[in-house]
mmCIF entry with sequence, helices, sheets and N, C-alpha, C, O atoms, coordinates in Angstrom:
data_MODEL
# 
_entry.id   MODEL 
# 
_entity.id                         1 
_entity.type                       polymer 
_entity.pdbx_number_of_molecules   1 
# 
_entity_poly.entity_id                      1 
_entity_poly.type                           'polypeptide(L)' 
_entity_poly.nstd_linkage                   no 
_entity_poly.nstd_monomer                   no 
_entity_poly.pdbx_seq_one_letter_code       MRYVMVAAVLLLAACNTIGGVGKDLQSAGETVSDAAN 
_entity_poly.pdbx_seq_one_letter_code_can   MRYVMVAAVLLLAACNTIGGVGKDLQSAGETVSDAAN 
_entity_poly.pdbx_strand_id                 A 
# 
loop_
_entity_poly_seq.entity_id 
_entity_poly_seq.num 
_entity_poly_seq.mon_id 
_entity_poly_seq.hetero 
1 1  MET n 
1 2  ARG n 
1 3  TYR n 
1 4  VAL n 
1 5  MET n 
1 6  VAL n 
1 7  ALA n 
1 8  ALA n 
1 9  VAL n 
1 10 LEU n 
1 11 LEU n 
1 12 LEU n 
1 13 ALA n 
1 14 ALA n 
1 15 CYS n 
1 16 ASN n 
1 17 THR n 
1 18 ILE n 
1 19 GLY n 
1 20 GLY n 
1 21 VAL n 
1 22 GLY n 
1 23 LYS n 
1 24 ASP n 
1 25 LEU n 
1 26 GLN n 
1 27 SER n 
1 28 ALA n 
1 29 GLY n 
1 30 GLU n 
1 31 THR n 
1 32 VAL n 
1 33 SER n 
1 34 ASP n 
1 35 ALA n 
1 36 ALA n 
1 37 ASN n 
# 
_struct_asym.id          A 
_struct_asym.entity_id   1 
# 
_struct_conf.conf_type_id            HELX_P 
_struct_conf.id                      HELX_P1 
_struct_conf.pdbx_PDB_helix_id       AA1 
_struct_conf.beg_label_comp_id       ARG 
_struct_conf.beg_label_asym_id       A 
_struct_conf.beg_label_seq_id        2 
_struct_conf.pdbx_beg_PDB_ins_code   ? 
_struct_conf.end_label_comp_id       ALA 
_struct_conf.end_label_asym_id       A 
_struct_conf.end_label_seq_id        36 
_struct_conf.pdbx_end_PDB_ins_code   ? 
_struct_conf.beg_auth_comp_id        ARG 
_struct_conf.beg_auth_asym_id        A 
_struct_conf.beg_auth_seq_id         2 
_struct_conf.end_auth_comp_id        ALA 
_struct_conf.end_auth_asym_id        A 
_struct_conf.end_auth_seq_id         36 
_struct_conf.pdbx_PDB_helix_class    1 
_struct_conf.details                 ? 
_struct_conf.pdbx_PDB_helix_length   35 
# 
_struct_conf_type.id          HELX_P 
_struct_conf_type.criteria    ? 
_struct_conf_type.reference   ? 
# 
loop_
_atom_site.group_PDB 
_atom_site.id 
_atom_site.type_symbol 
_atom_site.label_atom_id 
_atom_site.label_alt_id 
_atom_site.label_comp_id 
_atom_site.label_asym_id 
_atom_site.label_entity_id 
_atom_site.label_seq_id 
_atom_site.pdbx_PDB_ins_code 
_atom_site.Cartn_x 
_atom_site.Cartn_y 
_atom_site.Cartn_z 
_atom_site.occupancy 
_atom_site.B_iso_or_equiv 
_atom_site.pdbx_formal_charge 
_atom_site.auth_seq_id 
_atom_site.auth_comp_id 
_atom_site.auth_asym_id 
_atom_site.auth_atom_id 
_atom_site.pdbx_PDB_model_num 
ATOM 1   N N  . MET A 1 1  ? 24.237  -2.192 14.179  1.00 0.00 ? 1  MET A N  1 
ATOM 2   C CA . MET A 1 1  ? 23.035  -2.749 14.653  1.00 0.00 ? 1  MET A CA 1 
ATOM 3   C C  . MET A 1 1  ? 21.915  -1.601 14.551  1.00 0.00 ? 1  MET A C  1 
ATOM 4   O O  . MET A 1 1  ? 20.747  -1.933 14.347  1.00 0.00 ? 1  MET A O  1 
ATOM 5   N N  . ARG A 1 2  ? 22.228  -0.419 14.677  1.00 0.00 ? 2  ARG A N  1 
ATOM 6   C CA . ARG A 1 2  ? 21.334  0.674  14.590  1.00 0.00 ? 2  ARG A CA 1 
ATOM 7   C C  . ARG A 1 2  ? 20.781  0.843  13.135  1.00 0.00 ? 2  ARG A C  1 
ATOM 8   O O  . ARG A 1 2  ? 19.608  1.148  12.913  1.00 0.00 ? 2  ARG A O  1 
ATOM 9   N N  . TYR A 1 3  ? 21.755  0.612  12.120  1.00 0.00 ? 3  TYR A N  1 
ATOM 10  C CA . TYR A 1 3  ? 21.304  0.672  10.699  1.00 0.00 ? 3  TYR A CA 1 
ATOM 11  C C  . TYR A 1 3  ? 20.345  -0.440 10.463  1.00 0.00 ? 3  TYR A C  1 
ATOM 12  O O  . TYR A 1 3  ? 19.369  -0.236 9.741   1.00 0.00 ? 3  TYR A O  1 
ATOM 13  N N  . VAL A 1 4  ? 20.546  -1.603 11.016  1.00 0.00 ? 4  VAL A N  1 
ATOM 14  C CA . VAL A 1 4  ? 19.543  -2.715 10.738  1.00 0.00 ? 4  VAL A CA 1 
ATOM 15  C C  . VAL A 1 4  ? 18.146  -2.355 11.282  1.00 0.00 ? 4  VAL A C  1 
ATOM 16  O O  . VAL A 1 4  ? 17.159  -2.669 10.616  1.00 0.00 ? 4  VAL A O  1 
ATOM 17  N N  . MET A 1 5  ? 18.014  -1.714 12.450  1.00 0.00 ? 5  MET A N  1 
ATOM 18  C CA . MET A 1 5  ? 16.818  -1.266 12.962  1.00 0.00 ? 5  MET A CA 1 
ATOM 19  C C  . MET A 1 5  ? 16.138  -0.277 12.087  1.00 0.00 ? 5  MET A C  1 
ATOM 20  O O  . MET A 1 5  ? 14.936  -0.341 11.827  1.00 0.00 ? 5  MET A O  1 
ATOM 21  N N  . VAL A 1 6  ? 16.899  0.592  11.663  1.00 0.00 ? 6  VAL A N  1 
ATOM 22  C CA . VAL A 1 6  ? 16.394  1.727  10.758  1.00 0.00 ? 6  VAL A CA 1 
ATOM 23  C C  . VAL A 1 6  ? 15.838  1.127  9.478   1.00 0.00 ? 6  VAL A C  1 
ATOM 24  O O  . VAL A 1 6  ? 14.730  1.454  9.052   1.00 0.00 ? 6  VAL A O  1 
ATOM 25  N N  . ALA A 1 7  ? 16.628  0.241  8.869   1.00 0.00 ? 7  ALA A N  1 
ATOM 26  C CA . ALA A 1 7  ? 16.278  -0.413 7.657   1.00 0.00 ? 7  ALA A CA 1 
ATOM 27  C C  . ALA A 1 7  ? 15.005  -1.229 7.796   1.00 0.00 ? 7  ALA A C  1 
ATOM 28  O O  . ALA A 1 7  ? 14.154  -1.188 6.907   1.00 0.00 ? 7  ALA A O  1 
ATOM 29  N N  . ALA A 1 8  ? 14.852  -1.961 8.875   1.00 0.00 ? 8  ALA A N  1 
ATOM 30  C CA . ALA A 1 8  ? 13.626  -2.729 9.185   1.00 0.00 ? 8  ALA A CA 1 
ATOM 31  C C  . ALA A 1 8  ? 12.338  -1.798 9.284   1.00 0.00 ? 8  ALA A C  1 
ATOM 32  O O  . ALA A 1 8  ? 11.263  -2.107 8.772   1.00 0.00 ? 8  ALA A O  1 
ATOM 33  N N  . VAL A 1 9  ? 12.544  -0.718 9.940   1.00 0.00 ? 9  VAL A N  1 
ATOM 34  C CA . VAL A 1 9  ? 11.430  0.182  10.101  1.00 0.00 ? 9  VAL A CA 1 
ATOM 35  C C  . VAL A 1 9  ? 11.020  0.776  8.733   1.00 0.00 ? 9  VAL A C  1 
ATOM 36  O O  . VAL A 1 9  ? 9.825   0.877  8.454   1.00 0.00 ? 9  VAL A O  1 
ATOM 37  N N  . LEU A 1 10 ? 11.953  1.156  7.907   1.00 0.00 ? 10 LEU A N  1 
ATOM 38  C CA . LEU A 1 10 ? 11.678  1.661  6.606   1.00 0.00 ? 10 LEU A CA 1 
ATOM 39  C C  . LEU A 1 10 ? 11.107  0.628  5.696   1.00 0.00 ? 10 LEU A C  1 
ATOM 40  O O  . LEU A 1 10 ? 10.261  0.937  4.856   1.00 0.00 ? 10 LEU A O  1 
ATOM 41  N N  . LEU A 1 11 ? 11.559  -0.622 5.843   1.00 0.00 ? 11 LEU A N  1 
ATOM 42  C CA . LEU A 1 11 ? 10.878  -1.672 5.031   1.00 0.00 ? 11 LEU A CA 1 
ATOM 43  C C  . LEU A 1 11 ? 9.432   -1.906 5.394   1.00 0.00 ? 11 LEU A C  1 
ATOM 44  O O  . LEU A 1 11 ? 8.568   -2.111 4.541   1.00 0.00 ? 11 LEU A O  1 
ATOM 45  N N  . LEU A 1 12 ? 9.203   -1.869 6.685   1.00 0.00 ? 12 LEU A N  1 
ATOM 46  C CA . LEU A 1 12 ? 7.827   -2.107 7.210   1.00 0.00 ? 12 LEU A CA 1 
ATOM 47  C C  . LEU A 1 12 ? 6.907   -0.944 6.729   1.00 0.00 ? 12 LEU A C  1 
ATOM 48  O O  . LEU A 1 12 ? 5.776   -1.135 6.283   1.00 0.00 ? 12 LEU A O  1 
ATOM 49  N N  . ALA A 1 13 ? 7.495   0.277  6.861   1.00 0.00 ? 13 ALA A N  1 
ATOM 50  C CA . ALA A 1 13 ? 6.650   1.483  6.409   1.00 0.00 ? 13 ALA A CA 1 
ATOM 51  C C  . ALA A 1 13 ? 6.410   1.381  4.890   1.00 0.00 ? 13 ALA A C  1 
ATOM 52  O O  . ALA A 1 13 ? 5.293   1.651  4.447   1.00 0.00 ? 13 ALA A O  1 
ATOM 53  N N  . ALA A 1 14 ? 7.423   1.000  4.066   1.00 0.00 ? 14 ALA A N  1 
ATOM 54  C CA . ALA A 1 14 ? 7.187   0.875  2.620   1.00 0.00 ? 14 ALA A CA 1 
ATOM 55  C C  . ALA A 1 14 ? 6.099   -0.204 2.306   1.00 0.00 ? 14 ALA A C  1 
ATOM 56  O O  . ALA A 1 14 ? 5.248   -0.033 1.433   1.00 0.00 ? 14 ALA A O  1 
ATOM 57  N N  . CYS A 1 15 ? 6.185   -1.293 3.055   1.00 0.00 ? 15 CYS A N  1 
ATOM 58  C CA . CYS A 1 15 ? 5.180   -2.364 2.713   1.00 0.00 ? 15 CYS A CA 1 
ATOM 59  C C  . CYS A 1 15 ? 3.703   -1.896 3.096   1.00 0.00 ? 15 CYS A C  1 
ATOM 60  O O  . CYS A 1 15 ? 2.742   -2.262 2.419   1.00 0.00 ? 15 CYS A O  1 
ATOM 61  N N  . ASN A 1 16 ? 3.570   -1.090 4.184   1.00 0.00 ? 16 ASN A N  1 
ATOM 62  C CA . ASN A 1 16 ? 2.271   -0.679 4.528   1.00 0.00 ? 16 ASN A CA 1 
ATOM 63  C C  . ASN A 1 16 ? 1.858   0.389  3.520   1.00 0.00 ? 16 ASN A C  1 
ATOM 64  O O  . ASN A 1 16 ? 0.676   0.469  3.183   1.00 0.00 ? 16 ASN A O  1 
ATOM 65  N N  . THR A 1 17 ? 2.773   1.204  3.029   1.00 0.00 ? 17 THR A N  1 
ATOM 66  C CA . THR A 1 17 ? 2.395   2.166  2.044   1.00 0.00 ? 17 THR A CA 1 
ATOM 67  C C  . THR A 1 17 ? 1.978   1.518  0.731   1.00 0.00 ? 17 THR A C  1 
ATOM 68  O O  . THR A 1 17 ? 0.973   1.895  0.129   1.00 0.00 ? 17 THR A O  1 
ATOM 69  N N  . ILE A 1 18 ? 2.732   0.577  0.314   1.00 0.00 ? 18 ILE A N  1 
ATOM 70  C CA . ILE A 1 18 ? 2.395   -0.125 -0.942  1.00 0.00 ? 18 ILE A CA 1 
ATOM 71  C C  . ILE A 1 18 ? 1.029   -0.842 -0.795  1.00 0.00 ? 18 ILE A C  1 
ATOM 72  O O  . ILE A 1 18 ? 0.208   -0.840 -1.712  1.00 0.00 ? 18 ILE A O  1 
ATOM 73  N N  . GLY A 1 19 ? 0.811   -1.469 0.417   1.00 0.00 ? 19 GLY A N  1 
ATOM 74  C CA . GLY A 1 19 ? -0.422  -2.199 0.651   1.00 0.00 ? 19 GLY A CA 1 
ATOM 75  C C  . GLY A 1 19 ? -1.613  -1.208 0.586   1.00 0.00 ? 19 GLY A C  1 
ATOM 76  O O  . GLY A 1 19 ? -2.664  -1.530 0.033   1.00 0.00 ? 19 GLY A O  1 
ATOM 77  N N  . GLY A 1 20 ? -1.424  0.016  1.167   1.00 0.00 ? 20 GLY A N  1 
ATOM 78  C CA . GLY A 1 20 ? -2.450  0.990  1.136   1.00 0.00 ? 20 GLY A CA 1 
ATOM 79  C C  . GLY A 1 20 ? -2.806  1.486  -0.288  1.00 0.00 ? 20 GLY A C  1 
ATOM 80  O O  . GLY A 1 20 ? -3.971  1.669  -0.643  1.00 0.00 ? 20 GLY A O  1 
ATOM 81  N N  . VAL A 1 21 ? -1.755  1.687  -1.057  1.00 0.00 ? 21 VAL A N  1 
ATOM 82  C CA . VAL A 1 21 ? -1.998  1.998  -2.429  1.00 0.00 ? 21 VAL A CA 1 
ATOM 83  C C  . VAL A 1 21 ? -2.749  0.990  -3.185  1.00 0.00 ? 21 VAL A C  1 
ATOM 84  O O  . VAL A 1 21 ? -3.664  1.322  -3.939  1.00 0.00 ? 21 VAL A O  1 
ATOM 85  N N  . GLY A 1 22 ? -2.389  -0.251 -3.007  1.00 0.00 ? 22 GLY A N  1 
ATOM 86  C CA . GLY A 1 22 ? -3.052  -1.370 -3.620  1.00 0.00 ? 22 GLY A CA 1 
ATOM 87  C C  . GLY A 1 22 ? -4.563  -1.413 -3.248  1.00 0.00 ? 22 GLY A C  1 
ATOM 88  O O  . GLY A 1 22 ? -5.413  -1.660 -4.104  1.00 0.00 ? 22 GLY A O  1 
ATOM 89  N N  . LYS A 1 23 ? -4.856  -1.180 -2.017  1.00 0.00 ? 23 LYS A N  1 
ATOM 90  C CA . LYS A 1 23 ? -6.287  -1.120 -1.616  1.00 0.00 ? 23 LYS A CA 1 
ATOM 91  C C  . LYS A 1 23 ? -7.023  0.020  -2.191  1.00 0.00 ? 23 LYS A C  1 
ATOM 92  O O  . LYS A 1 23 ? -8.187  -0.099 -2.572  1.00 0.00 ? 23 LYS A O  1 
ATOM 93  N N  . ASP A 1 24 ? -6.323  1.189  -2.264  1.00 0.00 ? 24 ASP A N  1 
ATOM 94  C CA . ASP A 1 24 ? -6.946  2.342  -2.918  1.00 0.00 ? 24 ASP A CA 1 
ATOM 95  C C  . ASP A 1 24 ? -7.234  2.043  -4.370  1.00 0.00 ? 24 ASP A C  1 
ATOM 96  O O  . ASP A 1 24 ? -8.341  2.308  -4.839  1.00 0.00 ? 24 ASP A O  1 
ATOM 97  N N  . LEU A 1 25 ? -6.280  1.503  -5.094  1.00 0.00 ? 25 LEU A N  1 
ATOM 98  C CA . LEU A 1 25 ? -6.493  1.187  -6.533  1.00 0.00 ? 25 LEU A CA 1 
ATOM 99  C C  . LEU A 1 25 ? -7.634  0.242  -6.631  1.00 0.00 ? 25 LEU A C  1 
ATOM 100 O O  . LEU A 1 25 ? -8.493  0.395  -7.500  1.00 0.00 ? 25 LEU A O  1 
ATOM 101 N N  . GLN A 1 26 ? -7.674  -0.738 -5.764  1.00 0.00 ? 26 GLN A N  1 
ATOM 102 C CA . GLN A 1 26 ? -8.700  -1.753 -5.896  1.00 0.00 ? 26 GLN A CA 1 
ATOM 103 C C  . GLN A 1 26 ? -10.139 -1.134 -5.716  1.00 0.00 ? 26 GLN A C  1 
ATOM 104 O O  . GLN A 1 26 ? -11.088 -1.448 -6.434  1.00 0.00 ? 26 GLN A O  1 
ATOM 105 N N  . SER A 1 27 ? -10.205 -0.226 -4.689  1.00 0.00 ? 27 SER A N  1 
ATOM 106 C CA . SER A 1 27 ? -11.449 0.438  -4.398  1.00 0.00 ? 27 SER A CA 1 
ATOM 107 C C  . SER A 1 27 ? -11.848 1.321  -5.609  1.00 0.00 ? 27 SER A C  1 
ATOM 108 O O  . SER A 1 27 ? -13.010 1.371  -6.013  1.00 0.00 ? 27 SER A O  1 
ATOM 109 N N  . ALA A 1 28 ? -10.833 2.012  -6.164  1.00 0.00 ? 28 ALA A N  1 
ATOM 110 C CA . ALA A 1 28 ? -11.205 2.823  -7.293  1.00 0.00 ? 28 ALA A CA 1 
ATOM 111 C C  . ALA A 1 28 ? -11.701 2.009  -8.494  1.00 0.00 ? 28 ALA A C  1 
ATOM 112 O O  . ALA A 1 28 ? -12.655 2.396  -9.169  1.00 0.00 ? 28 ALA A O  1 
ATOM 113 N N  . GLY A 1 29 ? -11.054 0.905  -8.739  1.00 0.00 ? 29 GLY A N  1 
ATOM 114 C CA . GLY A 1 29 ? -11.406 0.005  -9.808  1.00 0.00 ? 29 GLY A CA 1 
ATOM 115 C C  . GLY A 1 29 ? -12.823 -0.519 -9.597  1.00 0.00 ? 29 GLY A C  1 
ATOM 116 O O  . GLY A 1 29 ? -13.579 -0.587 -10.565 1.00 0.00 ? 29 GLY A O  1 
ATOM 117 N N  . GLU A 1 30 ? -13.227 -0.898 -8.360  1.00 0.00 ? 30 GLU A N  1 
ATOM 118 C CA . GLU A 1 30 ? -14.492 -1.393 -8.140  1.00 0.00 ? 30 GLU A CA 1 
ATOM 119 C C  . GLU A 1 30 ? -15.513 -0.264 -8.376  1.00 0.00 ? 30 GLU A C  1 
ATOM 120 O O  . GLU A 1 30 ? -16.581 -0.511 -8.935  1.00 0.00 ? 30 GLU A O  1 
ATOM 121 N N  . THR A 1 31 ? -15.203 0.935  -7.969  1.00 0.00 ? 31 THR A N  1 
ATOM 122 C CA . THR A 1 31 ? -16.148 2.085  -8.200  1.00 0.00 ? 31 THR A CA 1 
ATOM 123 C C  . THR A 1 31 ? -16.377 2.288  -9.671  1.00 0.00 ? 31 THR A C  1 
ATOM 124 O O  . THR A 1 31 ? -17.516 2.476  -10.097 1.00 0.00 ? 31 THR A O  1 
ATOM 125 N N  . VAL A 1 32 ? -15.294 2.254  -10.482 1.00 0.00 ? 32 VAL A N  1 
ATOM 126 C CA . VAL A 1 32 ? -15.457 2.475  -11.916 1.00 0.00 ? 32 VAL A CA 1 
ATOM 127 C C  . VAL A 1 32 ? -16.290 1.325  -12.516 1.00 0.00 ? 32 VAL A C  1 
ATOM 128 O O  . VAL A 1 32 ? -17.145 1.530  -13.377 1.00 0.00 ? 32 VAL A O  1 
ATOM 129 N N  . SER A 1 33 ? -15.998 0.096  -12.019 1.00 0.00 ? 33 SER A N  1 
ATOM 130 C CA . SER A 1 33 ? -16.695 -1.151 -12.549 1.00 0.00 ? 33 SER A CA 1 
ATOM 131 C C  . SER A 1 33 ? -18.206 -1.010 -12.300 1.00 0.00 ? 33 SER A C  1 
ATOM 132 O O  . SER A 1 33 ? -19.030 -1.258 -13.180 1.00 0.00 ? 33 SER A O  1 
ATOM 133 N N  . ASP A 1 34 ? -18.539 -0.591 -11.038 1.00 0.00 ? 34 ASP A N  1 
ATOM 134 C CA . ASP A 1 34 ? -19.911 -0.442 -10.648 1.00 0.00 ? 34 ASP A CA 1 
ATOM 135 C C  . ASP A 1 34 ? -20.662 0.646  -11.494 1.00 0.00 ? 34 ASP A C  1 
ATOM 136 O O  . ASP A 1 34 ? -21.833 0.508  -11.847 1.00 0.00 ? 34 ASP A O  1 
ATOM 137 N N  . ALA A 1 35 ? -19.848 1.799  -11.806 1.00 0.00 ? 35 ALA A N  1 
ATOM 138 C CA . ALA A 1 35 ? -20.422 2.837  -12.541 1.00 0.00 ? 35 ALA A CA 1 
ATOM 139 C C  . ALA A 1 35 ? -20.720 2.387  -13.951 1.00 0.00 ? 35 ALA A C  1 
ATOM 140 O O  . ALA A 1 35 ? -21.687 2.825  -14.574 1.00 0.00 ? 35 ALA A O  1 
ATOM 141 N N  . ALA A 1 36 ? -19.830 1.460  -14.468 1.00 0.00 ? 36 ALA A N  1 
ATOM 142 C CA . ALA A 1 36 ? -19.930 1.077  -15.892 1.00 0.00 ? 36 ALA A CA 1 
ATOM 143 C C  . ALA A 1 36 ? -21.142 0.145  -16.026 1.00 0.00 ? 36 ALA A C  1 
ATOM 144 O O  . ALA A 1 36 ? -21.760 0.085  -17.088 1.00 0.00 ? 36 ALA A O  1 
ATOM 145 N N  . ASN A 1 37 ? -21.483 -0.584 -14.948 1.00 0.00 ? 37 ASN A N  1 
ATOM 146 C CA . ASN A 1 37 ? -22.761 -1.451 -14.954 1.00 0.00 ? 37 ASN A CA 1 
ATOM 147 C C  . ASN A 1 37 ? -23.868 -0.679 -14.753 1.00 0.00 ? 37 ASN A C  1 
ATOM 148 O O  . ASN A 1 37 ? -24.985 -1.195 -14.725 1.00 0.00 ? 37 ASN A O  1 
# 
């Protein structure tokens, strides 16, 4: 049972990290796009 809890926490942390990276990349892409225009 303890391993399940640890796995769930790690999965949630990974999802948040991946989501944050996606937002950062989107923001950087918009900045480059605006600079190009």
